[in-house]
N, C-alpha and C positions, 0 to 999 in steps of 0.2 A: 899287457903291452898293446893288445888289440891289433896285432900285425903277425904276419907269418907267411911262409911260402908253402910249396907242396909238401915238404917233409913235415912241417908243423901241422898242417891241416890232417896229414895222414895219421900222426900220431894221437892227435885229439879224437879223430873219428874211431881209430882202433880202440881206444880206450873206452870210447862210448858203446861200441859194439860188445866189448868184454862185459861192460856193466849191464847192458840189455840181457846177455846171456845168463849172467849171475841172478837177475831178477827173475828170469824165466826158470831157473834151476837147471840150466843146460850146463853140462860139465865142460870145463875149460878145454879138456883134450880128451882123445879116446884112449882105448886099452893100449895102443901101441904108441902113446905119447904125441900124437898128432894133434895139435890145436885147431881152433876153428878160426882164429883170426891172426893174420899176418900183416907185416909191412912187405911190400913188394918193391924191390929196387930194379930199375931197368931204365929203358929208353922209351920215350913216347913222342907222338907228334901233337902239337907243335912245341912241346915243353924241352924236349932233349932229355937229359939226364934228370931223372924224377922218381917220386916215391908215390905208389898208389897203396890201396889197401885190398888185400885178398881175403875174402870172407867165405867160408865152407858153410852153405846153407843146411846141410844134413850131415849125417854120420858117414857117408860114402867118400870114396877118394876118386870118384869119377870126374872127368872134366865137367860134366853137366852140374855137379855140385859146387862148383866154384864161381865166384863172382868177383870182378876187377873193379874196384871204385876209384873213380877219379874224384877225389874229395874236394880239390879246388873248385870244381864245377857241380859237385853234387850229382854225378851222374855214375852209372855202372852198366857194365854189360858182362855176360856169361863169357868165360875164357875161351869158349869154342866159337864165339862171334868173330868173324873176319873183319868187322867193322871197327874193332877195338882200336882205340888210338896208341895203345901201348904195343909197341912192335918188337920189344926185346926184353926177356926177363932174366935177370942175372942172379938174384938170391932173394930168399924169402927170411924174415926175422920175426920171431914170436917172444914171448916173454921169457921162455926158457932155452930157446935154441935158435941156430942159424943154419939154414940150408943152402948150399951153392948149387946152382943149376949146371951140371957137368954133361948134360946130353947134347948131341949134335945140334938140335933144335933150340931156338931161342924165341921163336915167334909164339905167342900164347896158345893160339888154336892149333898149332902142330905139335905141341909138347905133351909129354906124359906127366900127369899130375899126382902119380902114387908117390907120395913122399916116403914110403917105406922102401922103395927100390933105391939101393945105394948106388947103383950103376947110373942112375939118372939124377939123383939128388944126394948130394954129400953133406951129412950133418956135421957141424963143428964139435958138438958135445956127444958123447955116448948116451944113449937113452937110459942106460943102467948107471945110476949115481952111487957113490960109495957114502959111508956114514958121514964123513966130513963135508961133503957137499951138501947133504941133506941137513946137517946141523947149521951150516952157513946159511942156507936157504931159510930155515926156520927162524934164524936171528934177524935176517933182514926183513922177513915178513912181520915179525913181533916188534920191530923198531919203530920209533916215533917218526911220523912224516910231516912235512911243512904243508901239505895240502889240507884244506878244511874238510870236516866231514861230510859236508853238503854245500853244493854251489847254488846260490839263489840267482836266477837270471831276472834281472829288472825288466819291468814293462817300458816300452818305448815312450818317450816324452813326445807327444804330437806337435808340440810348439817348437820344439827343437827340429824335428823332421821339416816342418813347414819352412823354418828359417834355413835349412840347408837347401831345400827345394828352390825357394825364392833366390838365394845367393848364387846357386848354380844357373839358374835362368839368366840372372844379371850379368854375371861373368862371362856366360857363353855368348850372349848378344854382344857384349863389348868386344870379346876376342874375335868374333866373327867379322866385325868391322876392321880390327886391326890387321886381320889376316888378308884384307882386301883392301890395302891402302891407296890404291890408285882408282878404286871404283866406288861408286854409290852403293850402299848396301841397304836394300829395301826389305823391311820385315813385312811378312803376312800375318795378320792377327785373326784372319776370318776363321782358321781352322784349328786354333790353339786347344779348345775343349775338345774337339773330335780327336785330335792326335793324342791327347792325354787319355781319353777313353780307349784308344788302341793300346797305349801302354799299360794301362791297368788290366786290359783283357789278357795281354802277353802275360803280365806277371801272375794273375789269376790261374792262367792255363799253362804254366810252366814253359812259356815261350812259344805256344802253338796259338795261332790266330783262331778266333771264334767268327761266327757269323756277322755279329755286329761290326768287328774290325774290317771284314771284307766289303760291307756295305759302305762304311766310311770312306775306305780307299777309292772305291768305285765312284762315289759321290764326288770326291775332290778330282778325280781323273776325268770326270765329265767336264769339267771347266778348265782344267790346267794339264799340261805336261809335268809330271812328277817324277823326280829322282831323288832317292834317299833311302835310309834304312834306320831301323830302331837300333840302339846300343844298349847292351845290358852290361852293367859293371858292379862289382862289389864297392862299398865305400873305400875311398883312396884319396890322397891329397889332390886337391883341385888342379894343381899343375899337370899331374898325371892324367886326370881325366880330360883336361884340354888337349893334351898331346895325343891321346887316342881318338879323340873326335877330329881333330885336325888331320890325323893320318888317313882317314876316310876319303879325304880331298873333296868333299861335297862343296866347300867354299870356293872351289876352283872352278865349278861348273858355270858356264854360260852358253848363250847361244841365240840365234836369230828365232823369230817365231816359227813354232812347229818343228825346229830342228835343233834340240838340244845337243851340245858338244862338250867335250872335256878339254880344257886348257885354254889357250889365249888365241887360237885360230878360230876364224868365223865367229867372232864375238859380237855380241850385242848386249851388253851389261844392262842396258836401260830396260830390258825385258826380264830381267832376272829378279825373282823375289824368293826370300827364304822364310821357311815356316820352322818353328822351334817349340818343343813342348818336353816338359821334365816331369817324371813322376819318381817319387821316392817311397818305397814301402819298407816300413820298419818292422822288425821282429825282436823278440825278447832276447836279451843278451847283447844288446847294441849292434845288432846285425842289420845292415841296411842293403836292399837291393835298389840300384840306381838305374833308371831307364832314361834315355835321351833319344828323341826323335827329332832329326834335323833334315829337312827336305828343301830341295831347290824347285822352284815353280816357273813355269812360263805359260801365260795364257794362251789357249788354243784360238 
């Protein structure tokens, strides 16, 4: 279906980690029946109720052994990191069990992560299974499944990628004019290639600016007052992309020379120009990373 929210991303990534552990020969669980991969249910900022993936990187049950993965963004932090976006953990789910967090603390960095302690973690199923449970598990394991034995990730079609890029550029320019019905919208084409280089640099460095990006921004700023920001999105309906770009409010910016202002007070729209660049990076499996750089410019 090529769509899904945090829960679907978490399930896919958990299965991927299980597959990697299997390839490396690592056991799915330790002698106490504690696995290495979990779905972690709780609350996070800004998602609200969500699902992350909890991964145990070694065979210990110390907090330092656990990583919390935000699979929708492809980022992880140790559970001990106070900068974690997950601020409440309710339960953990593995392939064979469910653990409810019954300890007073729900913040990851203040919790005890020893799942053997039943005063902190309450398992839904007893670790000791009877013969009937084992027979059922064996039957399920040996039954046929609908999934293919292997998944082939197709290479991206560069022509389709370029078509998406050009369509986004065209629709964004038209929408920018529609968002400013009472004003003339002047596009600045002087720095399109430079802005595209910045976006390519951000994608190559996982969102971190390189030296070339700093030089480009400094060069533009030597001639113009600049306001704007790069936006990174997964592929989604164009209407949703437009909604997110519009929500940044850059199309509302206007101001007299040397004095940019937000809104319609102190406005001199004749001085406003807009720069727009789009970069689309394709990966195998029809995964697209979309970058949009929209800036408002006033000549110094």
